[in-house]
LOVEX-519804 format. One record per residue (C-alpha): x, y negated, z; residue number from 1; chain; residue in three letters. Coordinates in Angstrom, 1 decimal, padded with zeros to 4 digits. Layout:
! residues N
- X:Y:Z:NUM:A:Ala
...
END
This chain:
! residues 334
- 000.0:000.0:000.0:1:A:Unk
- 002.8:-002.4:001.0:2:A:Unk
- 004.8:-001.4:-002.1:3:A:Unk
- 001.8:-002.2:-004.3:4:A:Unk
- 001.4:-005.6:-002.7:5:A:Unk
- 005.1:-006.4:-003.2:6:A:Unk
- 004.9:-005.3:-006.8:7:A:Unk
- 001.9:-007.5:-007.4:8:A:Unk
- 003.6:-010.5:-005.7:9:A:Unk
- 006.7:-010.0:-007.8:10:A:Unk
- 004.6:-009.7:-010.9:11:A:Unk
- 002.9:-013.0:-010.2:12:A:Unk
- 006.2:-014.7:-009.6:13:A:Unk
- 007.5:-013.2:-012.9:14:A:Unk
- 004.5:-014.5:-014.8:15:A:Unk
- 004.8:-017.9:-013.2:16:A:Unk
- 008.6:-018.0:-014.0:17:A:Unk
- 008.0:-016.9:-017.5:18:A:Unk
- 005.3:-019.6:-018.0:19:A:Unk
- 007.7:-022.2:-016.5:20:A:Unk
- 010.5:-021.2:-018.9:21:A:Unk
- 008.1:-021.4:-021.9:22:A:Unk
- 006.8:-024.8:-020.8:23:A:Unk
- 010.4:-025.9:-020.3:24:A:Unk
- 011.5:-024.7:-023.7:25:A:Unk
- 008.4:-026.3:-025.2:26:A:Unk
- 009.2:-029.6:-023.5:27:A:Unk
- 012.9:-029.4:-024.7:28:A:Unk
- 011.7:-028.6:-028.3:29:A:Unk
- 009.2:-031.5:-028.3:30:A:Unk
- 011.9:-033.8:-026.9:31:A:Unk
- 014.4:-032.7:-029.6:32:A:Unk
- 011.7:-033.1:-032.3:33:A:Unk
- 010.9:-036.6:-031.1:34:A:Unk
- 014.6:-037.5:-031.1:35:A:Unk
- 015.0:-036.2:-034.7:36:A:Unk
- 012.0:-038.2:-035.8:37:A:Unk
- 013.3:-041.3:-034.0:38:A:Unk
- 016.7:-041.0:-035.7:39:A:Unk
- 015.1:-040.2:-039.1:40:A:Unk
- 012.9:-043.3:-038.9:41:A:Unk
- 015.9:-045.4:-038.1:42:A:Unk
- 017.5:-044.2:-041.3:43:A:Unk
- 019.8:-041.4:-040.1:44:A:Unk
- 020.4:-039.3:-043.2:45:A:Unk
- 021.3:-036.1:-041.3:46:A:Unk
- 018.1:-036.4:-039.2:47:A:Unk
- 016.0:-037.0:-042.3:48:A:Unk
- 017.5:-033.9:-043.9:49:A:Unk
- 016.9:-031.9:-040.7:50:A:Unk
- 013.3:-033.1:-040.5:51:A:Unk
- 012.7:-032.2:-044.2:52:A:Unk
- 014.1:-028.8:-043.6:53:A:Unk
- 011.9:-028.3:-040.5:54:A:Unk
- 008.7:-029.2:-042.5:55:A:Unk
- 009.9:-027.0:-045.4:56:A:Unk
- 010.5:-023.9:-043.3:57:A:Unk
- 007.8:-024.6:-040.6:58:A:Unk
- 010.4:-024.6:-037.9:59:A:Unk
- 008.9:-026.2:-034.8:60:A:Unk
- 006.2:-027.9:-037.0:61:A:Unk
- 003.5:-026.7:-039.3:62:A:Unk
- 004.8:-026.0:-042.8:63:A:Unk
- 004.3:-029.1:-045.0:64:A:Unk
- 005.9:-029.4:-048.4:65:A:Unk
- 004.8:-033.0:-048.9:66:A:Unk
- 006.4:-034.1:-045.7:67:A:Unk
- 009.5:-032.1:-046.6:68:A:Unk
- 009.7:-034.0:-050.0:69:A:Unk
- 009.2:-037.3:-048.2:70:A:Unk
- 012.1:-036.8:-045.8:71:A:Unk
- 014.4:-035.0:-048.3:72:A:Unk
- 013.9:-038.0:-050.6:73:A:Unk
- 014.9:-040.5:-048.0:74:A:Unk
- 018.1:-038.5:-047.1:75:A:Unk
- 018.9:-037.8:-050.8:76:A:Unk
- 018.6:-041.5:-051.7:77:A:Unk
- 021.3:-042.1:-049.1:78:A:Unk
- 023.6:-039.5:-050.8:79:A:Unk
- 022.9:-036.5:-048.6:80:A:Unk
- 024.1:-033.7:-050.9:81:A:Unk
- 022.1:-030.8:-049.4:82:A:Unk
- 018.9:-033.0:-049.4:83:A:Unk
- 019.6:-033.8:-053.1:84:A:Unk
- 020.0:-030.1:-053.9:85:A:Unk
- 016.8:-029.0:-052.0:86:A:Unk
- 014.8:-031.9:-053.5:87:A:Unk
- 015.9:-030.6:-057.0:88:A:Unk
- 014.7:-027.1:-056.1:89:A:Unk
- 011.3:-028.4:-055.0:90:A:Unk
- 010.8:-030.4:-058.2:91:A:Unk
- 011.9:-027.3:-060.2:92:A:Unk
- 009.3:-025.1:-058.5:93:A:Unk
- 006.6:-027.6:-058.0:94:A:Unk
- 006.6:-027.4:-054.2:95:A:Unk
- 004.9:-030.4:-052.6:96:A:Unk
- 005.1:-032.2:-055.9:97:A:Unk
- 004.1:-031.6:-059.5:98:A:Unk
- 006.8:-029.5:-061.3:99:A:Unk
- 009.2:-032.0:-062.9:100:A:Unk
- 012.3:-030.8:-064.7:101:A:Unk
- 013.6:-034.4:-065.3:102:A:Unk
- 013.5:-035.1:-061.6:103:A:Unk
- 015.2:-031.7:-061.1:104:A:Unk
- 018.0:-032.6:-063.5:105:A:Unk
- 018.4:-036.0:-061.8:106:A:Unk
- 018.9:-034.5:-058.3:107:A:Unk
- 020.9:-031.5:-059.4:108:A:Unk
- 023.2:-034.0:-061.1:109:A:Unk
- 023.7:-036.1:-058.0:110:A:Unk
- 024.4:-033.1:-055.9:111:A:Unk
- 026.6:-031.5:-058.6:112:A:Unk
- 028.7:-034.7:-058.9:113:A:Unk
- 029.4:-034.4:-055.1:114:A:Unk
- 030.7:-030.9:-055.7:115:A:Unk
- 027.7:-028.8:-054.6:116:A:Unk
- 028.4:-025.5:-056.3:117:A:Unk
- 024.9:-024.2:-056.5:118:A:Unk
- 023.7:-027.5:-058.0:119:A:Unk
- 026.5:-027.2:-060.6:120:A:Unk
- 025.5:-023.7:-061.5:121:A:Unk
- 021.8:-024.5:-061.9:122:A:Unk
- 022.5:-027.7:-063.7:123:A:Unk
- 024.6:-025.8:-066.2:124:A:Unk
- 021.9:-023.2:-066.7:125:A:Unk
- 019.3:-025.9:-067.4:126:A:Unk
- 021.5:-027.5:-070.0:127:A:Unk
- 022.1:-024.1:-071.6:128:A:Unk
- 018.4:-023.3:-071.7:129:A:Unk
- 017.3:-026.9:-072.6:130:A:Unk
- 015.1:-027.3:-069.5:131:A:Unk
- 014.3:-031.0:-068.8:132:A:Unk
- 017.0:-032.0:-071.2:133:A:Unk
- 017.9:-031.3:-074.9:134:A:Unk
- 019.9:-028.0:-075.0:135:A:Unk
- 023.5:-028.9:-074.6:136:A:Unk
- 026.1:-026.1:-074.5:137:A:Unk
- 029.0:-028.5:-073.9:138:A:Unk
- 027.3:-029.8:-070.8:139:A:Unk
- 026.6:-026.2:-069.7:140:A:Unk
- 030.3:-025.4:-070.2:141:A:Unk
- 031.3:-028.4:-068.2:142:A:Unk
- 029.1:-027.6:-065.1:143:A:Unk
- 029.7:-023.8:-065.3:144:A:Unk
- 033.5:-024.6:-065.3:145:A:Unk
- 033.2:-026.8:-062.2:146:A:Unk
- 031.2:-024.1:-060.3:147:A:Unk
- 033.4:-021.3:-061.6:148:A:Unk
- 036.5:-023.1:-060.4:149:A:Unk
- 035.0:-023.1:-056.9:150:A:Unk
- 034.6:-019.3:-057.1:151:A:Unk
- 030.9:-019.0:-058.0:152:A:Unk
- 030.7:-015.5:-059.5:153:A:Unk
- 027.5:-016.2:-061.6:154:A:Unk
- 029.2:-019.3:-063.1:155:A:Unk
- 032.3:-017.3:-063.9:156:A:Unk
- 030.3:-014.6:-065.6:157:A:Unk
- 028.2:-017.1:-067.6:158:A:Unk
- 031.3:-019.1:-068.6:159:A:Unk
- 032.9:-015.9:-069.9:160:A:Unk
- 029.8:-015.1:-072.0:161:A:Unk
- 029.9:-018.6:-073.5:162:A:Unk
- 033.6:-018.3:-074.4:163:A:Unk
- 033.1:-014.8:-075.8:164:A:Unk
- 030.1:-016.0:-078.0:165:A:Unk
- 031.6:-019.4:-078.9:166:A:Unk
- 028.8:-021.4:-077.4:167:A:Unk
- 029.8:-025.0:-076.8:168:A:Unk
- 033.4:-024.1:-077.3:169:A:Unk
- 035.4:-022.3:-080.0:170:A:Unk
- 035.2:-018.6:-079.5:171:A:Unk
- 038.0:-017.6:-077.2:172:A:Unk
- 038.4:-014.0:-076.1:173:A:Unk
- 041.3:-014.8:-073.8:174:A:Unk
- 039.3:-017.3:-071.8:175:A:Unk
- 036.4:-014.8:-071.7:176:A:Unk
- 038.8:-012.1:-070.3:177:A:Unk
- 040.0:-014.6:-067.7:178:A:Unk
- 036.6:-015.4:-066.4:179:A:Unk
- 035.2:-011.9:-066.7:180:A:Unk
- 038.1:-010.8:-064.6:181:A:Unk
- 037.5:-013.3:-061.9:182:A:Unk
- 033.8:-012.3:-061.7:183:A:Unk
- 034.6:-008.6:-061.9:184:A:Unk
- 037.1:-008.8:-059.1:185:A:Unk
- 034.2:-010.3:-057.0:186:A:Unk
- 032.1:-007.2:-057.8:187:A:Unk
- 029.9:-008.6:-060.5:188:A:Unk
- 028.7:-005.4:-062.3:189:A:Unk
- 027.9:-007.1:-065.7:190:A:Unk
- 031.4:-008.7:-065.7:191:A:Unk
- 032.9:-005.3:-064.9:192:A:Unk
- 031.1:-003.7:-067.8:193:A:Unk
- 031.9:-006.4:-070.3:194:A:Unk
- 035.5:-006.5:-069.2:195:A:Unk
- 035.8:-002.7:-069.7:196:A:Unk
- 034.3:-003.2:-073.2:197:A:Unk
- 036.8:-005.8:-074.2:198:A:Unk
- 039.7:-003.6:-073.0:199:A:Unk
- 038.2:-000.7:-074.9:200:A:Unk
- 037.9:-002.8:-078.1:201:A:Unk
- 041.1:-004.8:-077.7:202:A:Unk
- 039.3:-008.1:-077.7:203:A:Unk
- 041.5:-010.9:-076.2:204:A:Unk
- 043.9:-008.2:-074.8:205:A:Unk
- 045.8:-005.3:-076.2:206:A:Unk
- 043.6:-002.3:-076.5:207:A:Unk
- 043.8:-000.4:-073.1:208:A:Unk
- 041.7:002.7:-072.4:209:A:Unk
- 043.1:002.9:-068.8:210:A:Unk
- 041.9:-000.6:-068.0:211:A:Unk
- 038.6:000.3:-069.6:212:A:Unk
- 038.3:003.4:-067.4:213:A:Unk
- 039.1:001.3:-064.3:214:A:Unk
- 036.4:-001.3:-065.0:215:A:Unk
- 033.8:001.2:-066.3:216:A:Unk
- 034.3:003.2:-063.1:217:A:Unk
- 033.7:000.2:-060.9:218:A:Unk
- 030.5:-000.7:-062.7:219:A:Unk
- 029.4:002.9:-062.9:220:A:Unk
- 029.8:003.3:-059.2:221:A:Unk
- 027.4:000.4:-058.8:222:A:Unk
- 024.8:002.2:-060.9:223:A:Unk
- 025.3:000.5:-064.3:224:A:Unk
- 023.9:003.0:-066.8:225:A:Unk
- 025.9:001.8:-069.9:226:A:Unk
- 029.1:002.1:-067.9:227:A:Unk
- 028.2:005.6:-066.7:228:A:Unk
- 027.4:006.7:-070.3:229:A:Unk
- 030.6:005.1:-071.7:230:A:Unk
- 032.7:006.6:-068.9:231:A:Unk
- 031.1:010.0:-069.6:232:A:Unk
- 032.2:009.7:-073.3:233:A:Unk
- 035.8:008.7:-072.3:234:A:Unk
- 036.2:011.7:-070.0:235:A:Unk
- 034.7:013.9:-072.7:236:A:Unk
- 037.1:012.7:-075.4:237:A:Unk
- 040.1:012.3:-073.1:238:A:Unk
- 040.5:008.5:-073.6:239:A:Unk
- 042.6:006.8:-071.0:240:A:Unk
- 042.3:010.0:-068.8:241:A:Unk
- 042.9:013.7:-069.3:242:A:Unk
- 039.9:015.3:-071.0:243:A:Unk
- 037.6:016.4:-068.2:244:A:Unk
- 034.2:017.9:-069.2:245:A:Unk
- 033.0:018.1:-065.6:246:A:Unk
- 033.6:014.4:-065.0:247:A:Unk
- 031.8:013.8:-068.3:248:A:Unk
- 028.8:015.9:-067.2:249:A:Unk
- 028.8:014.0:-063.8:250:A:Unk
- 028.6:010.5:-065.4:251:A:Unk
- 026.2:011.5:-068.2:252:A:Unk
- 023.9:013.0:-065.6:253:A:Unk
- 023.8:009.8:-063.6:254:A:Unk
- 023.0:007.7:-066.6:255:A:Unk
- 020.5:010.3:-068.0:256:A:Unk
- 018.6:010.3:-064.8:257:A:Unk
- 018.2:006.6:-065.1:258:A:Unk
- 016.7:007.0:-068.5:259:A:Unk
- 019.6:006.2:-070.8:260:A:Unk
- 018.8:007.9:-074.1:261:A:Unk
- 022.5:008.2:-075.3:262:A:Unk
- 023.4:009.9:-072.0:263:A:Unk
- 020.5:012.3:-072.3:264:A:Unk
- 021.5:013.3:-075.8:265:A:Unk
- 025.2:013.7:-074.9:266:A:Unk
- 024.3:015.7:-071.8:267:A:Unk
- 022.0:018.0:-073.8:268:A:Unk
- 024.8:018.5:-076.3:269:A:Unk
- 027.2:019.6:-073.6:270:A:Unk
- 024.7:022.1:-072.2:271:A:Unk
- 024.0:023.3:-075.7:272:A:Unk
- 027.7:023.9:-076.4:273:A:Unk
- 028.7:025.0:-072.9:274:A:Unk
- 031.2:022.2:-072.3:275:A:Unk
- 032.0:021.7:-068.6:276:A:Unk
- 029.0:023.9:-067.7:277:A:Unk
- 027.7:027.3:-068.6:278:A:Unk
- 025.8:027.2:-071.9:279:A:Unk
- 022.2:026.7:-071.1:280:A:Unk
- 019.6:026.2:-073.9:281:A:Unk
- 016.8:025.7:-071.5:282:A:Unk
- 018.5:022.7:-069.8:283:A:Unk
- 019.7:021.4:-073.2:284:A:Unk
- 016.2:021.7:-074.6:285:A:Unk
- 014.8:019.6:-071.6:286:A:Unk
- 017.3:016.8:-072.1:287:A:Unk
- 016.9:016.8:-075.9:288:A:Unk
- 013.2:016.6:-075.3:289:A:Unk
- 013.6:013.5:-073.1:290:A:Unk
- 015.9:011.8:-075.6:291:A:Unk
- 013.5:012.6:-078.5:292:A:Unk
- 010.7:011.1:-076.4:293:A:Unk
- 012.5:007.8:-076.7:294:A:Unk
- 012.6:008.0:-080.5:295:A:Unk
- 015.9:009.7:-081.3:296:A:Unk
- 016.1:011.6:-084.6:297:A:Unk
- 019.2:013.6:-083.7:298:A:Unk
- 017.6:015.1:-080.5:299:A:Unk
- 014.7:016.3:-082.7:300:A:Unk
- 017.0:018.1:-085.1:301:A:Unk
- 018.9:019.7:-082.2:302:A:Unk
- 015.6:020.9:-080.7:303:A:Unk
- 014.8:022.7:-084.0:304:A:Unk
- 018.2:024.3:-083.9:305:A:Unk
- 018.1:025.6:-080.4:306:A:Unk
- 014.4:026.7:-080.6:307:A:Unk
- 015.6:029.4:-083.0:308:A:Unk
- 018.0:030.7:-080.4:309:A:Unk
- 015.6:030.6:-077.4:310:A:Unk
- 013.2:033.3:-076.3:311:A:Unk
- 009.5:032.5:-075.6:312:A:Unk
- 010.2:032.6:-071.8:313:A:Unk
- 013.2:030.2:-072.2:314:A:Unk
- 011.1:027.8:-074.2:315:A:Unk
- 008.4:027.9:-071.6:316:A:Unk
- 011.0:027.2:-068.9:317:A:Unk
- 012.5:024.4:-071.0:318:A:Unk
- 009.1:022.7:-071.4:319:A:Unk
- 008.5:023.0:-067.6:320:A:Unk
- 011.9:021.5:-066.9:321:A:Unk
- 011.2:018.7:-069.4:322:A:Unk
- 008.1:017.8:-067.5:323:A:Unk
- 009.9:017.9:-064.1:324:A:Unk
- 012.6:015.6:-065.4:325:A:Unk
- 010.1:013.3:-067.0:326:A:Unk
- 008.2:012.9:-063.8:327:A:Unk
- 011.4:012.4:-061.8:328:A:Unk
- 012.7:009.7:-064.1:329:A:Unk
- 009.7:007.9:-065.4:330:A:Unk
- 007.1:008.4:-062.8:331:A:Unk
- 009.3:007.9:-059.7:332:A:Unk
- 007.4:004.7:-058.7:333:A:Unk
- 003.9:006.0:-059.3:334:A:Unk
END
């Protein structure tokens, strides 16, 4: 009985203490908020930016995009770089204001000129696409370069693409290699694939299958299907590595299971011919079937060839396996 009484008393004190803490925290929060408002109204740019961010995120105040725009604008007009960038984003997406690409360009430009790397990247992209401004590859190159030089991986990749394709600059494979390499070293999978391709084809660098293998492998390990397929082919043909059918099977399988038609066809051929695996017409039939489903003429011809070598029970098993693979690959999200 006494223990129950003590527990109840302690519980009451705990509740009172918890309420006191909450009230205290609320009072502190209100006090801080009033202080931020006071500073913002007096023209403090950091306070204006902070207030805009609070309204934008709903931190301590109800979410209000129009209030966020109002305070970001005040801070941005004083040169606050993060306010300029956020204001550009809100104009770009029509948050709290009507969508307005010209205003977006204006505020991205102001932030970009102060060295804001994301503003530089998005400004470049808008010039490249001609959003809010006439399409201008030279301006895109200029801003991608500024962002790329600050280490922005997406800017490095896009800059490489423009040099490779000769957009806004004379085509320059060496510059493309330089920027693909920087992006690839930061783990960009598309840069890794494109860099491997340039080494394979000897574009901007001496042809080098070992370098191609290295970069295809990095991209393939991140799940890039084209890299997996190309890596499978290089192992199959012994390009840059000793010929290794088992490695070829491994990489073809990974790409084939992601729906890559070339990988499905090449994998089927290896099962048909018994390269790196025991010859298996049933599995070969299944993969040829999937490749043919995507419109390949060669898979259909090979199906006709192996059907003549298969028993009725093997054909039945092959059809069953085809359906299982189809459901696994193409109905995985259903």
